[in-house]
C-alpha positions as CSV (number, residue, x, y, z in Angstrom):
1,M,1.8,38.6,-34.2
2,F,-1.1,39.2,-31.3
3,L,-0.8,35.2,-30.6
4,K,2.1,34.9,-30.5
5,K,2.6,37.9,-28.1
6,K,-0.3,35.9,-25.6
7,N,1.3,32.5,-26.3
8,M,5.0,34.1,-25.0
9,L,2.9,35.8,-22.2
10,L,1.4,32.7,-21.4
11,L,4.9,31.3,-20.9
12,F,6.2,33.8,-19.4
13,I,2.7,34.0,-16.0
14,L,3.7,30.1,-15.6
15,W,8.0,30.8,-15.7
16,I,7.4,33.6,-13.0
17,A,6.1,31.9,-11.0
18,N,9.7,30.1,-9.7
19,A,9.1,33.1,-7.3
20,A,5.7,32.3,-6.3
21,S,4.5,29.0,-3.7
22,A,5.5,26.3,-6.6
23,Q,5.0,23.1,-5.7
24,D,7.3,21.0,-5.1
25,L,6.3,16.9,-5.5
26,Q,9.2,15.6,-3.6
27,A,7.7,17.9,-1.2
28,I,4.2,16.7,-1.1
29,W,5.4,13.2,-1.6
30,E,7.2,13.9,1.7
31,N,3.7,15.0,3.6
32,T,1.8,11.8,2.2
33,K,4.7,9.9,4.3
34,Q,3.8,11.6,7.7
35,Y,0.6,12.4,7.1
36,Y,-1.0,9.2,5.3
37,K,-1.7,6.7,7.9
38,G,-1.6,3.6,5.4
39,F,1.8,4.0,6.4
40,E,1.0,3.6,9.7
41,E,-1.1,0.4,9.1
42,K,1.3,-1.3,7.5
43,K,4.0,-0.6,9.7
44,Q,1.6,-2.8,12.3
45,G,2.1,-5.5,9.7
46,I,5.9,-5.8,10.4
47,L,5.5,-5.9,13.8
48,L,3.0,-8.2,14.0
49,A,4.8,-10.3,11.1
50,K,7.8,-9.7,14.1
51,Q,6.0,-10.8,17.4
52,D,4.7,-14.0,15.6
53,S,8.3,-14.8,14.2
54,L,9.5,-14.4,18.3
55,A,6.6,-16.5,19.1
56,R,7.3,-19.3,16.7
57,L,11.1,-19.6,18.5
58,L,9.4,-19.1,22.1
59,L,8.1,-23.3,21.2
60,Y,11.4,-24.4,21.9
61,K,12.4,-22.9,25.4
62,P,11.1,-25.2,28.3
63,Q,8.2,-25.1,29.3
64,V,7.4,-24.5,32.4
65,Q,3.8,-25.1,34.4
66,V,2.8,-24.6,37.7
67,Q,0.2,-25.9,39.3
68,F,-1.6,-24.4,43.4
69,Q,-4.3,-26.1,44.9
70,Q,-5.6,-26.3,48.3
71,G,-9.1,-27.6,49.0
72,L,-12.4,-29.5,50.8
73,S,-12.8,-32.9,49.6
74,S,-14.2,-37.0,51.3
75,A,-11.5,-39.5,51.6
76,E,-13.8,-42.9,51.4
77,G,-12.6,-46.0,50.9
78,G,-12.2,-47.6,47.6
79,T,-9.8,-48.5,45.2
80,G,-9.0,-45.9,42.6
81,A,-10.9,-43.4,43.6
82,F,-11.2,-40.1,41.5
83,I,-13.2,-36.9,40.4
84,P,-12.8,-36.1,36.4
85,L,-11.8,-32.2,38.2
86,A,-8.6,-29.9,36.9
87,G,-5.2,-31.0,38.8
88,I,-4.7,-33.2,41.9
89,V,-7.6,-33.8,44.2
90,N,-7.6,-37.3,46.6
91,V,-11.1,-39.1,47.4
92,N,-9.0,-42.5,48.2
93,A,-7.9,-43.6,51.3
94,S,-8.1,-47.0,53.6
95,D,-10.6,-48.4,55.2
96,A,-9.5,-48.5,58.5
97,I,-9.3,-44.4,58.9
98,Q,-10.5,-42.7,61.5
99,G,-12.7,-39.6,62.5
100,D,-13.9,-37.4,60.5
101,K,-13.7,-38.4,56.7
102,H,-13.9,-35.0,55.0
103,L,-10.0,-33.8,54.8
104,F,-8.2,-30.9,54.1
105,N,-5.5,-31.1,51.4
106,H,-2.3,-29.1,49.3
107,Y,-0.6,-29.8,46.0
108,L,1.7,-27.5,45.3
109,S,3.2,-28.8,41.8
110,G,5.4,-27.4,38.9
111,I,6.9,-29.2,36.0
112,M,9.4,-28.9,33.3
113,T,9.4,-29.9,29.6
114,W,12.3,-29.2,26.8
115,D,12.3,-30.1,23.4
116,F,16.4,-30.7,23.5
117,L,16.4,-33.2,20.1
118,R,15.2,-30.5,17.5
119,F,16.2,-31.8,13.7
120,G,16.2,-28.2,12.2
121,K,13.7,-27.6,13.5
122,R,13.9,-24.3,15.6
123,D,16.6,-23.2,12.5
124,L,13.8,-23.6,10.2
125,D,10.8,-21.7,12.0
126,K,13.5,-19.0,12.3
127,Q,14.0,-19.3,9.0
128,I,10.2,-18.8,8.6
129,G,9.7,-15.6,10.5
130,H,11.8,-14.3,8.6
131,A,10.7,-14.4,5.2
132,Q,6.8,-14.1,6.6
133,V,9.0,-10.2,8.0
134,R,10.5,-9.9,4.6
135,Q,6.8,-10.8,2.6
136,S,5.4,-7.6,5.5
137,V,8.1,-5.1,4.2
138,L,8.0,-6.3,0.5
139,E,4.0,-5.8,1.5
140,E,4.9,-2.6,1.8
141,S,7.5,-1.4,-0.3
142,L,4.4,-2.9,-3.0
143,F,1.6,-0.2,-1.3
144,E,4.3,2.9,-1.6
145,L,5.2,2.8,-5.1
146,Q,1.1,2.1,-5.6
147,L,0.6,5.1,-3.7
148,Q,3.0,7.3,-5.3
149,E,1.0,5.6,-8.7
150,Q,-2.0,7.7,-7.5
151,L,-0.7,10.9,-6.2
152,I,1.4,11.3,-9.3
153,A,-1.4,11.2,-10.9
154,R,-3.7,13.6,-8.6
155,F,-0.9,15.4,-9.3
156,M,-0.3,15.2,-12.7
157,N,-3.7,15.7,-13.3
158,L,-3.9,19.1,-11.7
159,Q,-1.1,20.1,-13.6
160,Y,-3.0,19.6,-16.8
161,L,-6.4,21.3,-15.0
162,E,-3.8,24.2,-14.6
163,V,-2.7,24.1,-17.9
164,M,-6.5,24.2,-19.2
165,V,-7.1,26.9,-17.2
166,T,-4.3,29.2,-17.7
167,W,-4.7,28.8,-21.2
168,Y,-9.3,29.2,-21.1
169,T,-8.2,32.7,-19.5
170,Q,-6.0,33.4,-22.5
171,Q,-7.9,32.6,-25.1
172,L,-10.6,34.4,-22.9
173,K,-9.1,37.8,-23.7
174,H,-8.5,37.0,-27.7
175,Y,-12.0,36.3,-28.0
176,R,-12.9,39.8,-25.9
177,L,-11.2,41.2,-28.2
178,M,-13.1,39.8,-31.3
179,L,-15.7,40.8,-29.2
180,S,-14.3,44.4,-29.5
181,I,-12.9,44.5,-32.9
182,S,-17.0,43.3,-34.5
183,R,-18.8,46.2,-32.1
184,N,-16.3,48.8,-33.5
185,L,-17.4,48.1,-37.3
186,A,-20.1,47.6,-36.6
187,E,-20.6,51.0,-35.5
188,A,-18.4,51.9,-38.7
189,G,-21.1,50.3,-40.7
190,I,-18.7,48.0,-41.9
191,K,-20.2,44.8,-40.2
192,P,-23.7,43.7,-39.3
193,A,-24.5,44.5,-35.9
194,A,-25.4,40.7,-35.3
195,D,-21.7,40.1,-35.2
196,S,-21.3,41.7,-31.9
197,L,-23.8,39.5,-30.7
198,I,-22.0,36.2,-32.5
199,A,-18.6,37.2,-30.9
200,K,-21.0,37.9,-27.4
201,S,-22.1,34.0,-27.8
202,A,-18.7,32.8,-28.4
203,L,-17.0,34.2,-25.6
204,H,-19.9,33.4,-23.0
205,Q,-19.2,29.8,-24.0
206,M,-15.6,29.9,-23.2
207,E,-16.5,31.6,-20.4
208,S,-18.7,28.8,-19.1
209,N,-15.9,26.1,-20.6
210,L,-14.0,28.1,-18.0
211,T,-16.1,27.9,-15.0
212,L,-16.3,24.2,-15.2
213,L,-12.8,23.8,-15.2
214,Q,-12.2,25.6,-12.9
215,G,-14.4,23.6,-10.7
216,R,-12.9,20.4,-11.7
217,K,-9.4,22.7,-10.3
218,E,-11.1,22.7,-6.8
219,G,-12.1,19.2,-6.9
220,A,-8.4,17.5,-7.8
221,K,-7.0,19.9,-5.0
222,F,-9.5,18.0,-2.4
223,L,-7.9,15.0,-4.4
224,L,-4.8,15.8,-3.8
225,K,-5.8,17.5,0.1
226,E,-6.5,13.5,1.1
227,F,-3.0,12.0,0.8
228,I,-0.8,15.5,2.6
229,G,-3.9,16.8,5.0
230,Q,-3.7,19.9,3.7
231,E,-4.5,22.0,1.0
232,V,-1.9,22.9,-2.5
233,D,-1.3,26.5,-2.9
234,W,-1.8,26.4,-7.0
235,T,-1.5,30.0,-7.6
236,N,0.9,30.8,-10.9
237,D,2.4,27.2,-10.5
238,Q,5.5,27.2,-12.4
239,N,5.1,23.1,-12.9
240,G,2.5,24.1,-15.6
241,R,5.4,24.9,-17.7
242,K,6.7,22.0,-16.9
243,F,4.0,20.1,-17.6
244,M,4.3,21.0,-21.9
245,M,7.9,19.5,-22.3
246,V,8.7,16.4,-22.8
247,V,11.5,14.9,-20.5
248,N,14.9,13.3,-21.5
249,R,14.5,10.1,-20.1
250,I,17.8,9.1,-19.1
251,P,18.4,4.6,-20.2
252,Q,18.7,2.7,-17.3
253,D,18.3,-0.8,-15.8
254,S,14.4,-1.1,-13.6
255,L,14.1,-2.4,-11.1
256,I,12.7,-5.5,-9.5
257,H,9.4,-4.9,-9.3
258,P,7.7,-5.1,-5.6
259,E,4.8,-7.4,-7.0
260,I,7.9,-10.3,-8.6
261,N,10.0,-9.8,-5.2
262,M,6.7,-10.7,-2.8
263,E,5.7,-14.0,-5.7
264,L,9.5,-15.1,-5.4
265,A,9.4,-13.9,-1.1
266,A,6.1,-16.5,-1.1
267,L,8.0,-19.2,-3.3
268,N,10.8,-19.4,-1.0
269,R,8.2,-19.3,1.9
270,L,6.6,-22.6,0.3
271,A,10.4,-24.2,-0.3
272,L,10.4,-23.5,3.7
273,D,7.1,-25.0,4.2
274,Q,8.8,-28.0,2.3
275,Q,11.1,-28.9,4.9
276,R,9.6,-28.0,8.1
277,N,6.2,-30.6,7.1
278,E,8.7,-33.6,6.2
279,K,10.3,-32.2,10.3
280,E,6.3,-33.0,11.8
281,K,7.3,-36.9,11.1
282,L,10.0,-37.2,13.0
283,P,10.0,-38.1,17.1
284,R,9.8,-35.9,20.1
285,F,13.2,-36.5,22.5
286,L,11.9,-34.1,25.5
287,L,13.9,-33.3,28.7
288,L,11.6,-33.8,31.4
289,G,11.6,-33.1,35.3
290,G,8.8,-32.6,38.4
291,L,8.7,-31.0,41.5
292,S,5.5,-31.2,43.9
293,N,4.9,-30.8,47.1
294,R,1.7,-31.8,49.1
295,S,0.0,-32.0,52.2
296,S,-3.2,-33.4,53.6
297,S,-5.0,-32.9,57.6
298,M,-4.8,-36.9,57.3
299,N,-1.8,-38.1,60.2
300,S,0.4,-41.2,59.6
301,A,-1.9,-42.7,61.8
302,G,-4.8,-42.6,59.0
303,E,-6.5,-40.0,61.4
304,I,-8.5,-37.0,60.1
305,R,-8.1,-34.0,61.5
306,T,-10.8,-30.9,61.1
307,N,-9.1,-28.1,62.2
308,Y,-7.4,-26.5,58.9
309,G,-4.0,-25.3,59.9
310,Q,-3.4,-29.1,60.7
311,L,-2.6,-29.2,56.5
312,Y,0.5,-27.7,57.2
313,D,1.7,-29.9,60.1
314,R,3.0,-33.1,57.9
315,F,4.2,-32.6,54.5
316,S,5.4,-34.7,51.1
317,N,8.0,-33.3,49.0
318,N,9.3,-35.1,45.9
319,Y,11.2,-34.2,42.6
320,F,11.6,-35.7,39.2
321,L,14.1,-35.5,36.2
322,G,13.8,-37.9,33.0
323,V,13.8,-38.3,29.0
324,G,11.0,-38.7,27.3
325,V,10.0,-39.8,23.9
326,T,6.4,-39.5,22.2
327,W,6.4,-40.7,18.6
328,N,2.3,-40.0,17.1
329,F,2.0,-41.6,13.7
330,Q,-0.1,-40.0,13.3
331,Q,1.7,-37.2,12.8
332,F,4.0,-38.5,10.8
333,L,0.8,-39.5,8.4
334,K,-0.1,-35.3,9.0
335,G,3.5,-34.8,7.8
336,A,3.8,-36.3,4.6
337,S,0.5,-35.1,3.5
338,D,0.9,-31.3,4.9
339,K,4.9,-31.5,2.4
340,K,3.2,-32.6,0.0
341,Y,0.1,-29.6,-0.6
342,A,3.0,-27.5,0.2
343,Q,4.9,-29.3,-3.0
344,I,1.6,-28.5,-5.3
345,K,1.6,-25.1,-3.7
346,Y,4.7,-24.3,-4.4
347,Q,4.6,-25.7,-7.6
348,E,1.2,-23.8,-8.3
349,K,3.1,-20.6,-7.3
350,S,6.5,-21.0,-9.7
351,Y,3.7,-21.1,-12.7
352,A,1.7,-17.4,-11.4
353,T,5.5,-15.6,-10.9
354,A,6.5,-17.1,-14.3
355,L,2.7,-15.8,-15.7
356,L,3.5,-12.3,-13.8
357,K,7.0,-11.8,-14.6
358,A,5.6,-12.7,-18.4
359,K,3.3,-10.0,-18.1
360,Q,5.2,-7.1,-17.1
361,E,8.1,-8.0,-19.6
362,A,5.1,-7.8,-22.2
363,V,3.2,-4.8,-20.6
364,S,7.2,-3.3,-20.3
365,A,7.7,-2.9,-24.1
366,D,4.2,-1.6,-25.1
367,L,4.5,1.1,-22.8
368,E,8.4,1.4,-24.4
369,A,6.9,1.6,-27.7
370,Q,4.2,3.7,-26.7
371,V,5.7,6.6,-24.5
372,L,8.5,6.5,-27.9
373,A,6.1,7.6,-30.3
374,A,4.3,9.9,-27.2
375,E,7.6,11.7,-28.2
376,T,7.6,11.6,-31.7
377,S,4.4,13.0,-31.9
378,M,4.9,16.0,-29.2
379,D,7.0,17.8,-32.0
380,L,4.7,17.7,-35.0
381,A,1.6,18.7,-32.5
382,R,3.7,21.8,-31.8
383,K,4.2,22.0,-35.2
384,S,0.5,21.7,-36.0
385,M,-0.1,24.4,-33.2
386,Q,2.2,26.9,-34.9
387,D,0.3,26.3,-38.8
388,A,-2.7,27.5,-36.5
389,E,-2.1,30.1,-35.2
390,K,-0.7,31.9,-37.9
391,A,-4.0,30.5,-40.1
392,Q,-5.8,32.4,-36.9
393,E,-3.5,36.0,-37.5
394,M,-3.6,35.5,-40.9
395,Y,-8.3,35.5,-40.4
396,R,-8.4,37.9,-38.4
397,T,-6.2,40.6,-40.6
398,R,-9.1,39.3,-43.1
399,Y,-11.3,40.8,-41.0
400,E,-10.7,43.2,-39.7
401,G,-10.0,44.8,-43.5
402,G,-14.2,43.3,-44.1
403,L,-13.1,40.7,-46.7
404,I,-14.2,37.7,-44.4
405,N,-17.3,37.4,-42.1
406,L,-17.1,36.6,-38.8
407,T,-18.5,32.6,-38.7
408,E,-15.7,32.4,-41.2
409,L,-12.7,33.9,-38.1
410,L,-15.4,32.2,-35.7
411,Q,-14.8,28.8,-37.4
412,V,-10.4,29.3,-37.3
413,Q,-10.4,30.2,-33.7
414,D,-12.3,26.9,-33.3
415,M,-9.8,24.9,-35.6
416,L,-6.9,26.7,-33.9
417,L,-8.3,25.3,-29.3
418,Q,-9.4,22.7,-30.7
419,T,-6.2,22.2,-31.8
420,S,-4.2,23.3,-28.8
421,L,-6.3,21.3,-26.8
422,K,-5.2,18.5,-28.8
423,E,-1.7,19.2,-27.8
424,V,-2.6,19.6,-24.2
425,N,-4.8,16.2,-24.3
426,A,-1.5,14.9,-25.9
427,Y,1.2,15.4,-23.4
428,R,-2.0,14.8,-20.6
429,D,-2.0,11.1,-22.9
430,Y,1.7,11.5,-22.7
431,W,2.2,12.0,-18.9
432,K,-0.7,9.5,-18.4
433,L,1.4,7.0,-20.3
434,L,4.9,8.1,-18.7
435,I,3.4,7.2,-15.3
436,S,2.4,4.0,-16.4
437,W,5.8,3.0,-17.9
438,S,7.5,4.2,-14.6
439,Y,5.3,1.7,-12.4
440,Q,5.9,-1.2,-14.6
441,R,10.0,-0.1,-14.2
442,A,9.0,0.7,-9.9
443,D,10.7,3.8,-10.0
444,F,8.9,7.7,-10.2
445,S,12.4,9.4,-9.7
446,L,11.5,10.5,-13.3
447,F,8.3,13.1,-11.9
448,F,10.1,13.4,-8.3
449,N,13.2,14.7,-10.6
450,H,11.4,16.9,-13.0
451,F,9.1,18.6,-10.9
452,N,11.5,19.9,-8.3
453,G,9.6,22.9,-7.5
């Protein structure tokens, strides 16, 4: 009865923690979303994708260029004289020019080109931009799912260590009781004094194990702190009780995994690329326009004035409107090559997507079978624990009556300890399976509902 009372006390301690600072997994997750900088990185990736999508469409707006220049140049005669510099530089003049052969010149121009016949290229680029944004959003969803997996794994490891520390703490009381009994029996002359030394050695071993577990528990808190930015107060948390429970999994359809969605989005992007590359083989139809304003310090008589202000005495203004067609035959060949490349990439991605789907289906089926087996084994582990408790109680009674020695009792106690540890470890493995099972289903609501404060 002693062990049963101890186990009831252990459960009671874990149960009353609801009045203490219980840790809610959903609250921890919300803190993670607020604190963890990885979310900001993914949001910036979405913004970049949106910006790139807008930049694609800017190419279809009228392209306007303005140029302004003033300078000093020579004006030697000669047909076709030029200087290979950016802009317009007039260095060609008649042989009959008079005066200094150095003049000031002014040039201002603006030109406009606009692809007014696009053959659906703009709509395709718009769709490609949206597909790129969707891929970034799906990447954020996958990141969130993976982060949930890591967070819950660390959370459950802390639950496991909490249960272990609590259990070892309770076992220490039992070992101290055995030490007290052995000393009393030794003083009464019923048992040798060596029994108390053996009991004391076993007690120290348990204390050593407990110290190691407490260190691991503190380390697990720091691992969780990485995500939430603050240390978790894990004193008497009620979740330790929930750790030693089998959850009721309600059958429901699993969501499409973000990895699959990303592959499907990539397929859609490649299909759009094929159509876009096909359009590259077509010519460009342009609406053209231009304005120019120019002058120089040479008058109509061919005389060059050296005064800079005379640059503005005579201006000439011109405009141009027209339609142009350009067809780059090299682009025709390149468009066909790019389309073929996109087709190959599409087929490659199709095979990869099919393989990923098949793999996820196989892994999901395997995990489902393992979880079902684990749920069944929990009942057997509980029965094994109950039998070990009864055996320990009987052997303790026999030891107090002087019928067995302490070594036998410690062997039974060690068997009880190992059996209980196997039960706790079975729950640890059970939760690990559920983490993997939930990840494959892209849904961790089971954990958020179960560990809800």
